[in-house]
C-alpha positions in Angstrom: 108.6 76.4 106.8 106.0 76.6 104.1 105.1 79.1 101.4 102.0 80.8 100.4 101.9 82.9 97.2 99.0 85.0 96.0 99.3 87.5 93.2 96.9 89.9 91.5 97.5 92.4 88.7 94.9 94.5 87.0 95.4 96.2 83.7 93.9 99.2 82.0 94.5 101.3 78.9 95.0 105.0 78.9 93.7 107.3 76.1 96.8 106.4 74.1 96.1 102.7 74.6 99.3 102.2 76.7 98.6 99.3 79.0 99.3 100.1 82.6 99.3 97.7 85.5 97.7 98.0 89.0 100.1 95.8 91.0 98.2 96.1 94.3 94.5 95.7 94.6 94.6 97.8 97.8 95.3 100.9 95.6 91.8 100.6 94.3 90.1 100.2 97.6 90.7 103.6 99.3 88.4 106.3 98.0 88.7 110.1 98.2 85.7 111.7 99.9 84.5 115.2 100.7 81.8 116.3 103.1 79.5 119.3 102.6 76.7 121.2 104.2 74.7 122.0 101.1 77.2 123.7 98.8 79.8 124.5 101.6 82.7 122.1 101.7 83.6 121.1 105.3 86.5 118.8 104.7 88.0 115.8 103.0 88.9 112.4 104.2 89.2 108.8 103.1 86.7 105.9 102.9 86.5 102.4 101.6 83.7 100.0 100.5 82.6 96.8 102.1 79.8 94.5 100.8 77.1 92.8 102.9 74.9 90.1 101.5 72.6 92.6 99.9 74.5 95.9 99.2 77.6 98.0 99.4 78.6 100.4 102.2 81.0 103.2 102.5 83.1 103.0 105.7 84.7 106.0 107.2 85.0 107.8 110.6 82.2 109.0 112.7 84.0 112.3 113.2 84.2 112.8 109.4 80.5 112.7 108.8 79.5 114.6 112.0 82.4 116.9 112.6 82.1 115.9 116.2 84.4 114.3 118.7 83.2 110.7 119.2 84.3 110.7 122.8 82.3 113.7 124.1 80.2 114.6 121.0 81.5 118.1 121.0 82.3 120.0 117.8 85.8 119.4 116.5 85.9 123.1 115.5 83.9 125.2 118.0 84.2 128.2 115.6 82.4 126.2 112.9 79.6 124.1 114.5 78.2 122.8 111.2 77.3 119.2 110.5 77.6 117.8 106.9 74.4 116.7 105.2 76.0 115.1 102.1 79.1 113.3 101.1 80.9 113.3 97.7 82.8 110.1 96.7 85.3 109.6 93.9 84.4 106.1 92.7 86.2 104.0 90.1 84.2 103.8 86.9 83.4 100.7 84.9 86.5 101.2 82.9 89.6 100.9 85.1 91.4 104.2 85.2 88.3 106.4 84.8 86.3 107.8 87.7 82.8 108.8 88.5 81.8 111.3 91.2 78.8 110.4 93.3 76.9 112.3 96.0 75.2 110.5 98.8 72.9 112.1 101.4 74.0 111.8 105.1 70.7 112.8 106.6 67.1 112.1 105.7 64.4 114.8 105.4 63.9 114.7 109.2 67.6 115.2 109.9 68.2 111.6 111.0 71.5 110.1 110.1 71.4 107.5 107.3 74.5 105.7 108.4 74.9 102.8 110.9 76.8 103.6 114.0 77.8 101.9 117.3 78.9 103.0 120.7 81.0 101.8 123.6 79.4 102.9 126.8 78.9 106.7 126.3 81.4 107.0 123.5 80.8 106.6 119.8 82.8 104.0 117.8 84.7 106.2 115.4 83.7 104.1 112.4 80.4 104.3 110.5 78.9 102.4 107.6 76.8 104.4 105.0 74.6 102.4 102.6 75.4 103.4 99.0 72.4 104.2 96.8 73.8 105.8 93.7 75.9 103.0 92.2 75.1 103.4 88.5 78.4 103.1 86.5 80.5 102.4 89.6 83.0 99.5 89.8 83.5 98.4 93.4 86.6 96.9 94.9 85.4 96.1 98.4 87.8 95.4 101.2 87.9 91.8 102.3 87.4 92.2 106.1 86.7 88.5 106.7 89.9 86.6 106.4 93.2 86.4 104.7 96.3 84.2 104.4 97.7 86.2 107.3 95.0 85.0 109.8 97.5 82.6 111.3 100.4 85.1 111.4 101.5 86.4 114.7 101.4 90.2 114.3 103.5 92.1 116.9 104.7 95.6 117.8 107.3 97.0 115.4 105.6 95.1 112.5 105.2 97.4 109.5 101.6 98.3 108.4 100.3 100.4 105.5 97.8 103.2 105.7 96.2 104.1 102.4 94.6 107.5 102.3 94.7 111.1 101.1 96.9 113.1 103.4 96.0 116.8 103.1 94.0 115.8 100.1 97.1 114.6 98.2 96.3 111.9 95.5 98.4 109.6 93.4 97.7 110.0 89.6 94.2 111.4 89.8 92.3 109.3 92.4 94.7 106.7 93.7 95.6 106.9 97.4 99.0 107.6 99.0 100.7 104.6 100.6 102.1 105.5 104.0 103.8 103.1 106.2 104.1 102.9 110.0 105.0 100.6 112.8 102.6 99.0 115.2 103.3 100.7 118.5 101.2 98.6 121.0 100.3 95.0 121.6 97.5 94.2 119.1 95.6 91.9 121.4 95.3 94.6 124.1 92.9 97.5 123.9 94.0 101.1 124.4 92.2 103.9 126.3 89.4 101.4 127.0 88.7 101.0 123.3 89.5 98.3 120.7 92.3 100.4 119.1 96.0 99.8 118.3 98.6 102.6 118.4 100.6 103.1 115.2 103.9 104.9 115.0 103.4 106.9 111.8 103.5 110.4 110.6 99.9 111.2 109.6 97.9 114.1 108.4 94.3 115.4 108.1 92.6 113.7 105.2 93.8 110.2 106.3 90.8 109.7 108.6 88.9 106.6 107.5 91.8 105.0 105.7 92.0 101.2 105.7 95.1 99.8 107.3 96.8 96.7 106.0 99.5 94.3 107.1 101.6 92.6 104.3 105.0 91.1 104.2 107.5 89.8 101.6 109.6 88.2 104.3 109.4 85.1 106.4 106.8 85.5 109.2 106.1 83.8 112.4 102.8 82.0 112.8 100.8 81.9 116.0 101.7 78.2 116.5 105.4 79.1 116.4 106.1 77.8 112.9 107.6 80.0 110.1 106.1 80.7 106.8 106.7 82.9 103.7 103.5 84.7 102.7 103.6 87.0 99.7 101.3 88.8 97.4 98.4 89.2 99.8 97.4 91.6 102.6 95.4 91.5 105.8 93.0 94.2 106.6 93.7 95.0 110.3 91.7 98.1 110.9 90.5 101.7 110.2 92.7 104.7 110.9 90.9 107.2 113.0 93.0 110.0 114.5 96.5 111.3 115.3 98.2 112.2 118.6 101.2 114.3 119.5 102.1 116.4 116.5 100.9 113.7 114.1 103.7 111.3 114.9 101.4 108.4 116.1 97.8 107.5 115.6 95.1 105.0 116.4 93.4 102.4 114.3 90.2 100.6 115.2 90.8 96.8 115.2 89.4 94.7 112.3 88.7 92.0 114.8 86.3 94.3 116.7 84.7 95.7 113.5 84.2 92.3 111.8 81.0 91.3 113.7 79.6 94.8 113.3 80.1 94.6 109.5 78.6 91.1 109.4 75.4 92.4 111.0 74.7 94.9 108.3 71.6 94.2 106.2 
């Protein structure tokens, strides 16, 4: 058995100069977002930022920015067939603990989408990447989708994972996300419904779409080579939460292993 320890704490001062500590970097990575058609709000969800070699991108779900089902491209709400044309993002400001609201267009003047998207056969991948243009005064905490200390860990069904988002728009102390846990409910190496997704046994709600999903453990874990190790103070990004099934008691996440080469190709 061997041990891996990685710790990170971030500090900020409130208006009364009381020092407060961010004990988990992941708390800074999920961002509250709202989508609009002009001035009409169409919904809220979750997103997070990744960084290419040249710029930052907001990652969220295809159905969030289109209000359409990625499987058949039909409207999610047939009584309200309206597509968003802008997205509002609550970013962290340069001073930790403060926030800045930014608006990004979703469509160009010709009505073409400004995000990057992919498809599997005739279905859309329910994950998009939107280049961020208005970044003045923003502090970014991008998700490390490349690798982690958990790359050699054997992740199995019943392992606990954490979904960081804004269920029903609920926030933690202004703009921090809610940490919700669930259990992996399918074999991670196997696809489900013909797509690179993993089932998660978790009670989820609207507003969590686009949430990053992490694996982390403070216990001894089994490695892929059969050895045991103690890995603490770090997390592994394992996917993007997309949607719920069966009375919100289980949901689907798109695998990080599938998304990684897509993210790597971004300009």
